C-alpha positions in Angstrom: 95.8 96.8 71.4 96.4 93.9 69.2 99.8 92.0 70.4 102.9 92.1 68.5 103.7 88.7 66.8 107.0 88.2 65.8 108.0 86.7 63.0 108.2 82.9 63.0 111.7 81.0 63.1 113.0 80.1 59.7 113.0 76.6 60.0 114.4 75.8 56.8 117.7 78.3 56.6 118.0 76.2 60.4 117.6 73.1 59.1 120.2 73.7 56.4 122.8 75.1 59.0 122.4 72.3 61.6 122.6 69.6 58.4 125.9 71.5 57.9 126.7 71.2 61.8 126.2 67.2 61.6 128.1 66.8 58.6 131.1 68.5 60.1 133.8 66.7 62.4 132.8 63.1 62.1 129.6 62.4 64.2 129.9 58.6 63.8 133.6 58.9 66.2 131.0 60.1 68.9 128.2 58.0 67.7 129.7 54.2 68.2 130.4 55.5 71.9 126.6 55.4 72.7 125.7 51.9 71.4 124.6 50.8 74.9 121.5 53.5 74.1 120.5 51.6 71.0 120.3 48.5 72.6 118.7 49.7 76.0 115.9 51.5 73.9 115.2 48.4 71.9 114.6 46.4 75.0 112.3 49.2 76.7 110.2 49.1 73.1 110.2 45.4 73.5 111.2 45.0 69.8 110.0 41.6 68.2 111.2 39.9 65.4 109.5 40.7 62.1 108.3 44.0 63.2 108.7 47.3 61.1 110.8 49.7 63.0 111.8 52.8 61.7 115.1 54.7 63.2 114.9 58.6 62.7 117.8 61.0 63.1 119.6 57.8 63.3 123.0 59.1 62.4 125.0 56.2 62.1 122.9 53.3 63.2 122.8 52.3 66.5 119.3 52.0 67.3 119.1 50.6 63.7 122.0 48.1 64.4 120.4 47.3 67.6 116.7 46.8 65.9 118.2 44.9 63.6 119.8 42.4 65.8 116.7 41.4 67.3 115.3 40.0 63.6 113.3 43.5 63.4 112.8 45.1 59.6 114.6 48.2 59.9 114.5 51.1 57.7 117.4 53.5 59.0 116.8 57.0 58.0 118.8 60.5 58.6 119.4 63.9 56.5 123.4 63.4 57.1 124.0 61.0 53.7 127.7 60.4 54.9 126.2 59.5 58.6 124.0 56.6 56.5 127.2 55.4 54.8 128.7 54.6 57.8 125.7 53.4 59.0 125.5 51.0 56.2 129.3 50.0 56.2 128.6 48.7 60.1 125.5 46.8 59.2 127.5 44.9 56.4 130.2 44.3 58.8 128.0 42.8 61.1 126.0 40.9 58.5 122.6 42.9 59.2 119.6 43.8 56.7 118.7 47.4 57.2 117.3 49.6 54.8 118.8 53.5 54.5 117.2 56.4 53.1 117.9 60.3 53.5 114.9 61.5 55.0 114.2 64.8 57.2 112.8 64.1 60.7 110.2 66.8 60.4 108.9 65.2 56.4 109.4 61.7 56.6 108.6 59.8 53.5 106.2 57.6 54.5 102.5 56.6 54.4 100.6 56.9 57.8 100.8 53.5 60.3 103.7 52.4 58.3 105.6 50.8 61.1 105.2 49.0 64.1 107.9 51.3 66.1 109.7 54.4 65.5 113.0 54.9 67.4 115.1 58.0 67.9 118.0 58.4 70.1 119.9 61.5 70.5 118.8 62.7 67.1 115.0 64.1 66.5 115.5 66.2 69.5 117.5 68.1 67.4 114.7 69.0 65.0 114.2 72.3 64.9 110.1 72.8 64.8 109.4 70.2 67.3 105.9 69.8 66.9 106.1 68.8 63.5 109.1 66.5 64.6 106.5 64.8 66.8 103.5 65.0 64.7 105.5 62.9 61.9 106.5 60.4 64.4 102.9 59.8 65.7 102.2 59.8 62.0 103.9 57.0 60.5 103.2 54.4 63.2 100.8 52.1 63.7 97.7 52.6 66.3 98.9 50.8 69.5 102.5 50.9 67.9 105.5 52.1 69.8 108.2 55.2 69.8 111.2 54.7 71.9 113.1 57.8 72.3 116.0 58.5 74.0 116.5 62.0 74.4 119.5 64.3 76.8 118.1 66.3 80.0 118.7 69.6 80.7 119.8 69.0 84.0 122.6 66.4 82.4 125.9 67.0 81.2 125.2 67.5 77.6 122.3 69.6 78.9 125.2 71.8 80.6 127.4 71.7 77.6 124.8 73.3 75.7 124.3 76.0 77.6 128.3 76.6 77.8 128.5 76.4 73.8 125.5 79.0 74.0 127.1 81.2 76.0 129.7 81.6 73.3 128.0 80.9 70.3 124.2 81.8 70.8 122.1 79.4 68.6 119.1 81.2 66.3 116.3 82.7 68.3 112.7 81.8 68.9 113.6 78.2 69.0 112.8 75.9 71.8 115.9 74.0 73.2 116.4 70.5 72.2 117.2 69.2 75.5 113.2 70.3 76.2 112.3 66.5 74.5 114.6 65.3 77.9 111.5 66.3 80.1 108.8 64.7 80.6 106.5 67.8 80.9 107.7 68.9 77.0 107.2 64.9 76.0 103.6 65.0 76.9 102.9 68.3 75.2 104.3 67.1 72.0 103.2 63.3 72.1 100.5 63.0 74.8 97.5 64.0 72.3 97.7 61.2 70.0 99.4 58.7 72.9 97.7 55.8 74.7 100.5 56.2 77.1 103.7 57.6 78.1 106.4 55.8 80.1 109.3 57.4 80.9 112.9 56.8 82.8 115.9 58.5 83.7 119.4 56.8 82.8 123.0 57.5 82.1 125.4 56.6 79.7 128.8 57.4 80.8 131.3 59.5 78.9 134.7 57.6 79.5 137.8 59.5 78.3 141.5 59.6 79.1 141.4 63.2 80.6 139.4 66.2 80.3 141.8 67.6 78.3 141.3 64.2 76.0 137.5 64.9 75.8 137.4 68.4 75.0 139.9 67.4 71.9 137.6 64.7 70.9 134.7 66.4 70.6 136.2 69.5 69.2 137.5 67.2 66.4 134.2 65.3 65.7 131.1 66.8 67.3 129.4 68.6 65.2 128.3 71.8 67.5 131.4 71.5 69.3 133.6 71.8 66.0 131.3 74.6 64.4 131.1 76.5 67.9 135.3 76.8 67.8 135.6 77.4 64.2 132.8 80.3 64.6 135.4 82.1 67.5 138.6 83.8 67.3 141.7 82.9 69.0 141.7 84.0 72.3 137.5 83.2 72.4 138.9 79.5 71.3 141.2 79.6 74.2 138.7 80.7 76.7 136.1 77.9 75.2 138.7 75.5 75.8 139.1 76.4 79.1 135.4 76.2 80.3 135.2 73.3 78.6 137.8 71.6 80.3 136.5 73.0 83.8 133.2 71.3 82.9 134.5 68.2 82.6 136.3 68.1 85.6 133.3 69.5 87.6 131.4 66.6 86.0 134.4 63.8 86.6 133.1 61.1 88.8 136.4 59.1 88.4 138.8 58.3 91.2 142.1 57.5 89.0 143.6 60.1 86.3 140.5 59.4 83.8 137.3 60.9 82.7 134.3 59.2 83.8 131.3 61.8 83.4 128.0 60.8 83.2 125.4 61.6 80.9 121.9 61.9 82.0 119.0 61.3 79.1 115.5 60.6 79.8 114.6 57.0 78.0 111.0 57.3 76.9 108.5 54.6 75.3 105.3 56.0 73.8 102.2 53.5 72.6 100.6 55.5 70.3 96.6 55.5 70.9 
């Protein structure tokens, strides 16, 4: 008996919805509070002055700015133009020369082997076609070049957050969780065939807010996935969602004061292309 093959996901439709999601709210308000991750990945990748660096799904430019501070030749890409514009304004404020270009992580508009380094901090992990996105990262980097990634882990706070969001607003069927990029096993599956080496380290990025309620309100206003989730629910479900989110934040809170301090675990990976 022949196996029944389900229809593959409609990646184009999913990507269009994702693009609208990340363009909603104002992710830049979240992104600027994750700048330390961009600095960390640039040190781990060991960026040198003069190297050509591509930041994929760059958001408002944390890794781009960090690489430019190290005198790299940086190209910052994202498929949300408004986020690139925020990155451009940040670069101008710091007098950092960075090129900005609208681009899809699954179809990068660059020749093979163009860059010494490719970076992505909490960006490429959300591409719906993970294999294609990984292939593009490898393709645009020179042999012997490096790929630096920061991805939320499924066990960490953001992993739990996405589980909670999915329990109220189910994600598209047929897709792997973006949090799988935050596991060593999946990184080896995606990038191992083209890698001479993969080095990983689990790190923490602390979320610091005035309270659990402050965090919920802030993310509801500015973080696209949460902003869209609330918009998809009726009033009673919104209230239940708000209560569940507040409880999650309090569960993970490590502060001994009235403020909120939540550790957000992520996997930092440096892949050397073969």
